ZATIKE-341083 format. One record per atom (N, C-alpha, C): residue in one letter; x, y, z. Coordinates in steps of 0.1 Angstrom, whole numbers, padded with zeros to 4 digits, always signed. Example, Ala and Ser with C-alpha at 12.3 -4.5 7.8 and 13.67 -1.06 7.14 Angstrom:
# ZATIKE-341083
A+0132-0057+0078/A+0123-0045+0078/A+0132-0033+0078/S+0128-0022+0071/S+0137-0011+0071/S+0129+0000+0079/
# end
This chain:
# ZATIKE-341083
M-0212-0080-0209/M-0215-0067-0215/M-0215-0063-0226/N-0229-0062-0235/N-0228-0057-0247/N-0239-0046-0249/P-0235-0034-0246/P-0243-0021-0251/P-0243-0018-0261/A-0257-0014-0268/A-0260-0012-0278/A-0254-0006-0288/N-0246+0004-0277/N-0232+0016-0287/N-0223+0011-0288/S-0218-0006-0284/S-0207-0008-0289/S-0199+0000-0283/P-0194+0003-0269/P-0181+0011-0267/P-0174+0008-0270/A-0158+0013-0266/A-0143+0008-0267/A-0142-0002-0256/S-0138-0014-0255/S-0133-0017-0247/S-0118-0021-0242/I-0119-0020-0228/I-0102-0027-0224/I-0102-0038-0215/Q-0094-0047-0217/Q-0096-0061-0209/Q-0084-0058-0199/S-0092-0064-0188/S-0086-0061-0172/S-0077-0077-0175/T-0067-0079-0172/T-0054-0088-0167/T-0057-0094-0157/F-0055-0086-0145/F-0056-0090-0130/F-0064-0081-0124/I-0074-0088-0115/I-0080-0079-0105/I-0075-0082-0092/G-0077-0072-0085/G-0071-0078-0072/G-0081-0081-0061/S-0082-0091-0052/S-0091-0096-0041/S-0100-0088-0038/A-0095-0079-0030/A-0101-0065-0025/A-0108-0061-0036/A-0101-0055-0044/A-0113-0048-0055/A-0124-0055-0062/Q-0119-0070-0062/Q-0130-0078-0066/Q-0144-0079-0058/Q-0142-0078-0045/Q-0154-0079-0035/Q-0161-0062-0035/I-0152-0054-0036/I-0157-0042-0041/I-0167-0041-0051/L-0167-0045-0059/L-0170-0046-0073/L-0181-0056-0075/R-0181-0062-0068/R-0192-0075-0069/R-0205-0068-0069/P-0211-0060-0060/P-0225-0055-0062/P-0226-0045-0073/T-0241-0043-0078/T-0238-0033-0090/T-0237-0021-0083/G-0231-0008-0088/G-0233+0003-0080/G-0227+0011-0091/A-0229+0028-0086/A-0224+0039-0094/A-0209+0043-0091/L-0199+0048-0099/L-0187+0054-0094/L-0181+0067-0103/R-0174+0072-0096/R-0169+0082-0101/R-0151+0083-0102/I-0147+0094-0110/I-0131+0096-0110/I-0127+0102-0093/A-0120+0093-0088/A-0111+0101-0078/A-0100+0109-0078/G-0092+0101-0089/G-0081+0112-0090/G-0071+0102-0101/T-0066+0107-0109/T-0056+0104-0116/T-0040+0106-0115/T-0033+0098-0122/T-0021+0100-0122/T-0012+0093-0135/S-0002+0091-0135/S+0007+0093-0151/S+0008+0079-0152/R+0002+0070-0144/R-0001+0053-0144/R-0013+0048-0139/G-0022+0058-0138/G-0038+0051-0141/G-0045+0057-0136/V-0056+0055-0129/V-0069+0061-0128/V-0076+0058-0113/F-0077+0062-0105/F-0087+0059-0090/F-0101+0064-0093/L-0110+0052-0089/L-0123+0052-0091/L-0127+0053-0076/Q-0137+0055-0071/Q-0143+0061-0059/Q-0157+0052-0062/C-0161+0037-0056/C-0172+0031-0061/C-0186+0034-0051/A-0179+0037-0038/A-0189+0041-0027/A-0183+0046-0019/P-0191+0052-0007/P-0187+0060+0001/P-0170+0054+0007/R-0162+0062+0002/R-0148+0055+0011/R-0143+0042+0005/Q-0148+0037-0003/Q-0138+0030-0014/Q-0135+0030-0026/V-0121+0028-0030/V-0114+0030-0039/V-0109+0022-0046/I-0107+0020-0065/I-0101+0009-0065/I-0091+0014-0077/F-0082+0010-0083/F-0073+0019-0089/F-0068+0009-0107/L-0074+0016-0117/L-0070+0012-0129/L-0057+0015-0133/S-0048+0005-0134/S-0034+0007-0137/S-0028+0001-0152/T-0020+0014-0156/T-0015+0008-0166/T-0003+0001-0166/E+0004+0001-0153/E+0014-0008-0152/E+0012-0027-0149/R+0023-0033-0147/R+0022-0045-0145/R+0020-0049-0134/Y+0023-0040-0123/Y+0026-0043-0110/Y+0009-0046-0104/R+0010-0054-0094/R-0004-0061-0091/R-0007-0059-0075/G-0019-0053-0070/G-0022-0050-0058/G-0036-0052-0054/P-0041-0053-0041/P-0051-0059-0039/P-0064-0050-0041/L-0061-0037-0044/L-0074-0026-0050/L-0074-0025-0066/T-0061-0033-0071/T-0058-0025-0087/T-0065-0036-0098/L-0067-0030-0109/L-0074-0036-0121/L-0061-0034-0130/N-0055-0046-0133/N-0045-0043-0143/N-0052-0042-0154/L-0045-0032-0168/L-0053-0032-0178/L-0043-0040-0192/A-0050-0043-0200/A-0038-0049-0210/A-0036-0038-0216/S-0022-0038-0218/S-0010-0023-0223/S-0016-0018-0233/R-0020-0029-0246/R-0022-0024-0258/R-0032-0013-0261/Q-0041-0016-0247/Q-0055-0009-0250/Q-0055+0003-0238/A-0047+0003-0228/A-0047+0014-0219/A-0046+0027-0222/A-0044+0030-0235/A-0042+0044-0236/A-0060+0048-0242/E-0066+0041-0240/E-0083+0045-0244/E-0087+0053-0228/L-0078+0049-0218/L-0080+0056-0205/L-0080+0072-0205/K-0073+0078-0215/K-0071+0089-0216/K-0089+0098-0219/R-0097+0093-0223/R-0111+0095-0225/R-0120+0098-0211/L-0109+0092-0201/L-0119+0096-0189/L-0113+0108-0181/T-0122+0118-0180/T-0119+0130-0172/T-0126+0131-0157/P-0126+0142-0149/P-0126+0143-0134/P-0145+0142-0134/E-0148+0146-0145/E-0166+0146-0147/E-0171+0134-0153/T-0164+0124-0158/T-0170+0109-0155/T-0173+0103-0153/S-0182+0099-0150/S-0189+0086-0138/S-0191+0075-0148/G-0198+0065-0139/G-0202+0053-0145/G-0206+0043-0134/V-0208+0027-0139/V-0215+0019-0132/V-0205+0008-0135/H-0205+0001-0121/H-0196-0013-0123/H-0205-0024-0115/T-0206-0035-0121/T-0210-0048-0120/T-0195-0056-0122/P-0202-0072-0115/P-0193-0083-0118/P-0186-0084-0130/E-0192-0078-0139/E-0186-0083-0154/E-0181-0070-0157/G-0178-0058-0149/G-0173-0048-0157/G-0176-0037-0155/I-0170-0027-0161/I-0172-0013-0156/I-0174-0004-0170/L-0185+0003-0165/L-0190+0011-0182/L-0190+0027-0179/F-0185+0031-0186/F-0187+0049-0188/F-0193+0053-0200/P-0208+0052-0196/P-0212+0055-0211/P-0211+0069-0217/G-0210+0079-0209/G-0209+0090-0211/G-0193+0096-0228/V-0187+0087-0220/V-0174+0087-0231/V-0173+0074-0239/S-0180+0067-0237/S-0187+0050-0245/S-0172+0043-0243/L-0170+0040-0232/L-0161+0032-0228/L-0160+0019-0213/Q-0159+0007-0217/Q-0162+0000-0211/Q-0145-0008-0208/I-0147-0013-0190/I-0135-0020-0183/I-0143-0035-0185/D-0136-0043-0195/D-0139-0057-0191/D-0136-0068-0181/L-0139-0072-0172/L-0136-0080-0161/L-0137-0092-0165/R-0145-0101-0174/R-0146-0115-0172/R-0135-0125-0176/R-0125-0122-0178/R-0112-0130-0181/R-0102-0123-0173/A-0105-0115-0162/A-0093-0110-0151/A-0090-0121-0141/Q-0078-0126-0143/Q-0075-0134-0131/Q-0075-0125-0116/V-0081-0130-0106/V-0079-0126-0094/V-0066-0130-0087/W-0062-0119-0080/W-0046-0121-0072/W-0049-0114-0060/R-0038-0124-0052/R-0037-0121-0038/R-0025-0127-0038/P-0016-0118-0029/P-0005-0126-0026/P-0004-0139-0022/T+0011-0144-0025/T+0012-0157-0018/T+0019-0156-0007/P+0019-0170+0002/P+0023-0166+0015/P+0039-0167+0014/P+0045-0163+0026/P+0061-0165+0029/P+0066-0175+0023/I+0075-0176+0016/I+0084-0189+0012/I+0092-0193+0022/A+0096-0189+0034/A+0100-0193+0047/A+0096-0190+0062/A+0096-0198+0067/A+0090-0197+0083/A+0095-0187+0091/S+0109-0188+0089/S+0116-0185+0099/S+0125-0168+0095/P+0119-0159+0095/P+0127-0146+0093/P+0140-0142+0095/T+0155-0134+0089/T+0166-0136+0092/T+0167-0121+0086/P+0162-0110+0097/P+0162-0095+0090/P+0174-0090+0083/Q+0175-0083+0075/Q+0183-0076+0065/Q+0180-0061+0067/P+0183-0053+0081/P+0179-0040+0080/P+0195-0033+0071/G+0204-0039+0065/G+0210-0034+0055/G+0203-0028+0045/F+0193-0037+0041/F+0185-0030+0025/F+0180-0019+0032/A+0173-0016+0045/A+0167-0002+0046/A+0178+0005+0046/L+0189+0006+0051/L+0199+0017+0050/L+0205+0017+0034/Q+0200+0009+0024/Q+0205+0011+0011/Q+0193+0021+0004/A+0182+0017+0009/A+0173+0023+0004/A+0174+0039+0008/Y+0178+0039+0020/Y+0180+0053+0025/Y+0190+0062+0022/Q+0200+0054+0015/Q+0213+0061+0009/Q+0212+0066-0007/R+0203+0060-0012/R+0197+0060-0027/R+0187+0076-0025/K+0178+0076-0013/K+0170+0084-0012/K+0169+0091+0001/P+0179+0098+0006/P+0182+0100+0022/P+0169+0114+0024/K+0165+0116+0016/K+0154+0131+0021/K+0139+0131+0017/R+0136+0119+0013/R+0123+0118+0008/R+0113+0113+0021/G+0100+0120+0022/G+0096+0112+0035/G+0100+0109+0046/F+0098+0098+0053/F+0104+0095+0063/F+0114+0088+0067/A+0122+0089+0053/A+0136+0084+0051/A+0147+0083+0063/P+0146+0099+0067/P+0156+0104+0074/P+0157+0098+0086/L+0145+0087+0091/L+0141+0084+0102/L+0151+0070+0100/I+0153+0065+0091/I+0157+0051+0091/I+0168+0047+0100/P+0180+0060+0098/P+0193+0059+0101/P+0189+0055+0118/A+0179+0068+0124/A+0176+0066+0139/A+0170+0050+0147/I+0162+0047+0136/I+0157+0033+0140/I+0168+0021+0138/L+0179+0027+0131/L+0189+0016+0133/L+0201+0022+0143/A+0196+0027+0151/A+0207+0035+0159/A+0219+0039+0155/R+0219+0045+0141/R+0234+0050+0134/R+0229+0066+0140/Q+0238+0074+0136/Q+0236+0089+0138/Q+0234+0094+0121/A+0220+0101+0127/A+0213+0108+0118/A+0219+0121+0113/E+0215+0126+0103/E+0220+0141+0100/E+0210+0151+0106/N+0197+0149+0106/N+0185+0156+0112/N+0177+0147+0119/R+0169+0156+0130/R+0159+0148+0136/R+0144+0149+0128/H+0138+0138+0127/H+0124+0143+0121/H+0114+0147+0129/P+0105+0155+0125/P+0096+0162+0136/P+0088+0151+0140/Q+0084+0140+0136/Q+0077+0125+0138/Q+0086+0116+0147/E+0098+0123+0147/E+0106+0108+0155/E+0105+0104+0168/D+0098+0110+0176/D+0096+0107+0187/D+0088+0099+0190/V+0076+0104+0184/V+0061+0095+0182/V+0065+0082+0176/I+0075+0079+0166/I+0073+0068+0154/I+0084+0058+0165/L+0097+0064+0171/L+0101+0055+0181/L+0094+0053+0194/A+0087+0060+0198/A+0075+0059+0208/A+0066+0041+0203/M+0060+0043+0192/M+0055+0033+0185/M+0062+0019+0184/R+0078+0020+0180/R+0083+0010+0180/R+0084+0004+0191/A+0088+0012+0202/A+0091+0006+0217/A+0077-0001+0224/A+0067+0005+0219/A+0054-0002+0225/A+0052-0016+0219/L+0054-0012+0203/L+0052-0028+0198/L+0062-0040+0202/H+0075-0037+0210/H+0086-0047+0211/H+0083-0045+0228/K+0077-0041+0235/K+0072-0041+0250/K+0059-0050+0253/G+0051-0053+0238/G+0036-0058+0239/G+0030-0048+0243/H+0031-0035+0246/H+0020-0024+0246/H+0010-0020+0233/W+0010-0032+0225/W+0000-0025+0213/W-0008-0019+0212/E-0018-0015+0225/E-0027-0008+0225/E-0024+0009+0226/Q-0014+0010+0227/Q-0009+0024+0227/Q-0005+0032+0214/I-0007+0018+0205/I+0000+0025+0190/I-0013+0030+0186/P-0026+0029+0183/P-0038+0040+0180/P-0035+0052+0182/L-0032+0053+0197/L-0028+0066+0201/L-0019+0076+0196/L-0008+0067+0196/L+0002+0077+0193/L+0000+0076+0178/A-0007+0069+0168/A-0009+0067+0153/A-0019+0079+0150/E-0022+0086+0160/E-0028+0101+0163/E-0022+0107+0153/A-0011+0112+0156/A-0003+0119+0153/A+0000+0118+0140/L-0001+0105+0131/L+0006+0104+0118/L-0004+0100+0108/I-0015+0096+0110/I-0028+0097+0105/I-0031+0110+0093/G-0030+0109+0083/G-0028+0124+0071/G-0020+0129+0074/Y-0009+0126+0077/Y+0005+0136+0079/Y+0010+0135+0068/G+0012+0148+0060/G+0021+0145+0047/G+0011+0151+0037/G+0016+0152+0027/G+0004+0156+0014/G+0004+0141+0006/G-0007+0144-0007/G-0006+0137-0020/G-0017+0131-0013/L-0020+0119-0024/L-0031+0109-0021/L-0030+0100-0013/T-0015+0097-0009/T-0016+0082+0004/T-0002+0091+0009/P-0007+0102+0022/P+0002+0109+0032/P+0011+0098+0040/S+0025+0104+0035/S+0036+0096+0046/S+0033+0088+0053/G+0024+0095+0067/G+0021+0090+0078/G+0014+0077+0078/D+0005+0078+0065/D-0006+0066+0063/D+0000+0055+0057/D+0014+0058+0047/D+0021+0049+0040/D+0029+0040+0052/L+0034+0047+0066/L+0041+0042+0071/L+0031+0032+0080/L+0019+0034+0086/L+0013+0029+0089/L+0010+0011+0085/L+0006+0014+0071/L+0004+0009+0062/L+0018-0005+0058/G+0028-0001+0058/G+0039-0009+0061/G+0041-0017+0074/M+0037-0008+0085/M+0039-0015+0100/M+0030-0027+0102/L+0014-0026+0093/L+0006-0035+0095/L+0008-0045+0086/L+0014-0044+0072/L+0017-0052+0064/L+0028-0062+0070/A+0038-0057+0080/A+0049-0064+0083/A+0043-0074+0095/L+0031-0068+0104/L+0028-0073+0115/L+0017-0087+0111/H+0011-0083+0100/H+0004-0095+0096/H+0012-0108+0091/R+0019-0107+0083/R+0031-0114+0072/R+0042-0120+0082/W+0045-0113+0090/W+0062-0120+0099/W+0059-0115+0114/G+0048-0111+0118/G+0047-0104+0130/G+0048-0120+0141/D+0041-0129+0137/D+0046-0141+0149/D+0058-0144+0142/A+0062-0147+0137/A+0075-0152+0133/A+0085-0143+0141/L+0083-0132+0142/L+0090-0122+0148/L+0092-0122+0163/G+0080-0129+0172/G+0075-0128+0181/G+0067-0113+0188/L+0061-0109+0180/L+0056-0096+0182/L+0042-0100+0186/K+0041-0097+0200/K+0027-0101+0206/K+0012-0090+0203/T+0004-0090+0194/T-0003-0081+0194/T-0019-0088+0189/D-0028-0079+0191/D-0039-0083+0188/D-0043-0078+0175/L-0037-0084+0166/L-0039-0079+0151/L-0051-0074+0145/S-0061-0082+0149/S-0071-0078+0144/S-0080-0065+0152/K-0079-0067+0163/K-0083-0051+0173/K-0077-0042+0165/L-0059-0044+0164/L-0049-0033+0163/L-0055-0026+0143/K-0059-0037+0135/K-0063-0029+0121/K-0075-0024+0123/A-0085-0030+0131/A-0097-0025+0136/A-0095-0007+0136/D-0085-0004+0148/D-0089+0009+0153/D-0079+0019+0143/L-0070+0012+0138/L-0062+0019+0126/L-0070+0027+0114/A-0076+0012+0110/A-0087+0016+0098/A-0099+0023+0100/F-0102+0026+0116/F-0112+0036+0120/F-0107+0047+0118/L-0091+0051+0123/L-0088+0064+0121/L-0088+0067+0106/A-0082+0059+0101/A-0081+0064+0084/A-0094+0066+0079/Q-0106+0058+0083/Q-0118+0063+0077/Q-0121+0078+0082/T-0118+0084+0093/T-0124+0095+0096/T-0114+0107+0092/R-0097+0103+0092/R-0087+0113+0093/R-0080+0113+0080/T-0082+0106+0071/T-0073+0108+0055/T-0083+0103+0046/T-0076+0100+0034/T-0079+0101+0022/T-0088+0084+0023/A-0098+0086+0011/A-0103+0072+0009/A-0095+0061+0004/I-0083+0067-0005/I-0074+0059-0010/I-0066+0052+0001/S-0059+0060+0009/S-0050+0057+0023/S-0061+0049+0029/A-0070+0050+0033/A-0081+0043+0040/A-0080+0027+0036/G-0081+0025+0023/G-0084+0013+0016/G-0070+0001+0019/L-0059+0013+0016/L-0046+0005+0015/L-0045+0000+0030/I-0049+0009+0041/I-0044+0005+0051/I-0052-0005+0058/A-0067-0006+0055/A-0076-0020+0056/A-0069-0030+0055/C-0067-0030+0039/C-0058-0044+0030/C-0044-0048+0034/A-0038-0036+0043/A-0026-0041+0050/A-0027-0050+0062/G-0033-0047+0069/G-0045-0050+0081/G-0044-0067+0080/D-0049-0070+0064/D-0053-0081+0063/D-0041-0090+0053/G-0030-0084+0056/G-0020-0087+0047/G-0019-0090+0030/L-0025-0079+0026/L-0027-0077+0011/L-0019-0063+0014/S-0015-0065-0002/S-0007-0049-0005/S-0002-0052-0019/D+0003-0037-0027/D+0013-0042-0036/D+0026-0051-0037/E+0022-0058-0048/E+0031-0066-0047/E+0049-0063-0049/R+0051-0053-0049/R+0061-0044-0047/R+0066-0044-0034/L+0061-0040-0024/L+0057-0036-0012/L+0060-0052-0004/I+0053-0064-0009/I+0056-0079-0005/I+0066-0080-0005/R+0076-0081-0017/R+0088-0082-0025/R+0100-0078-0014/A+0095-0062-0012/A+0105-0052-0004/A+0105-0058+0011/L+0092-0063+0014/L+0097-0066+0031/L+0097-0079+0032/D+0097-0088+0024/D+0107-0103+0023/D+0116-0102+0020/A+0125-0093+0013/A+0138-0091+0014/A+0144-0083+0027/L+0137-0076+0031/L+0138-0067+0048/L+0141-0083+0054/M+0130-0089+0052/M+0132-0104+0061/M+0139-0114+0062/G+0145-0114+0049/G+0161-0122+0046/G+0153-0133+0041/V+0142-0134+0034/V+0135-0146+0028/V+0137-0144+0010/L+0140-0133+0006/L+0146-0133-0003/L+0155-0122-0006/P+0163-0126-0015/P+0175-0121-0018/P+0176-0103-0018/P+0183-0095-0011/P+0180-0080-0012/P+0185-0074-0025/S+0178-0073-0037/S+0184-0072-0052/S+0179-0060-0054/E+0189-0054-0063/E+0188-0039-0073/E+0170-0038-0075/K+0167-0050-0083/K+0154-0048-0085/K+0143-0045-0077/I+0144-0052-0067/I+0136-0051-0053/I+0138-0035-0049/L+0146-0033-0048/L+0151-0018-0046/L+0143-0009-0050/D+0150-0013-0065/D+0142+0001-0076/D+0126-0001-0076/E+0124-0013-0076/E+0106-0016-0076/E+0100-0004-0064/L+0106-0011-0051/L+0102-0002-0039/L+0101+0012-0039/L+0115+0018-0046/L+0113+0031-0047/L+0105+0041-0057/G+0103+0029-0068/G+0093+0034-0076/G+0077+0033-0075/W+0075+0031-0061/W+0063+0033-0058/W+0062+0046-0051/G+0054+0057-0060/G+0049+0067-0053/G+0060+0074-0054/N+0060+0089-0044/N+0072+0098-0047/N+0077+0092-0035/S+0075+0096-0021/S+0084+0085-0012/S+0074+0078-0006/S+0063+0071-0011/S+0056+0060-0004/S+0062+0045-0001/G+0068+0045-0011/G+0076+0027-0009/G+0087+0027+0004/L+0094+0044+0008/L+0105+0045+0016/L+0096+0045+0030/D+0083+0053+0027/D+0077+0055+0043/D+0071+0041+0047/A+0065+0035+0035/A+0059+0020+0039/A+0073+0014+0044/L+0085+0012+0043/L+0099+0003+0046/L+0101+0009+0056/T+0098+0024+0062/T+0099+0026+0075/T+0091+0020+0085/G+0079+0016+0082/G+0067+0014+0092/G+0076-0001+0091/M+0075-0008+0079/M+0082-0022+0082/M+0095-0024+0093/L+0101-0013+0091/L+0114-0016+0103/L+0113-0015+0114/L+0102-0009+0119/L+0096-0008+0131/L+0092-0021+0138/T+0092-0032+0130/T+0090-0044+0132/T+0100-0055+0139/L+0114-0048+0134/L+0124-0057+0138/L+0131-0056+0151/P+0137-0063+0152/P+0145-0066+0169/P+0149-0053+0170/T+0148-0051+0184/T+0157-0033+0185/T+0171-0038+0187/A+0177-0047+0185/A+0190-0050+0189/A+0198-0038+0177/P+0212-0029+0187/P+0214-0019+0176/P+0223-0024+0161/Y+0221-0017+0151/Y+0226-0017+0137/Y+0236-0011+0136/S+0242-0005+0144/S+0253+0006+0141/S+0264+0002+0133/R+0267-0009+0133/R+0277-0014+0126/R+0274-0020+0108/L+0262-0019+0108/L+0258-0019+0091/L+0271-0013+0083/
# end
């Protein structure tokens, strides 16, 4: 990429494997949203990637060299561009993202074959932020006394029961009440389903959960495509393939007892969005055995 007008260039250090697939053909893109941590780009109908100024890697994330990331301030909601396998060019603001030396990232497989669930990790998260998103449901899932009933409690507990009784085909019907539930770029209901799918892909077999995961993923991805944001739809589809932000992967493995449930992992999880980390954790928790945890 050597345009004659020599635009400012930002080097991408890592590119998520799903983002790489999206960017493989040449196409147009536009700004889909901005946050304090980066910029969302819509590359095709219902396909979104994230230019991140943080170090955390994810399937749809392009991590940018920190010393150059300030150049993203050039981008506005009206900015448009074009993408190729080599990079992204925004000709109107004379800026390009160089992908030629970016390392492709995808999660590593679990480090242990047999999980030893640690539901106390979820309770620690709840105690830190007990009123965020679906956090009030965590005590109910752990068979502890909850301060208040959540409006979606019956639906979510029914989803958990269906999962553990082998009636996974009921989950898409129950999920209709959750897709798009909440506000923001990734509503709480979507984040919960993301966490559940990620846990099923990574640990479902080891937990003895019998599902047709490819069919369940396809059904939930279809709902997401038609009922929620493009950003959420992309993240849900990735989770069904076992792909997610590395903070969620670490939190899931801590919940399953294959990583020490450290304060660092907890802080990373709680820092993933406003309530998104807690919502995803609540979805992960649905996959744990249904034994009571009232003594935690």
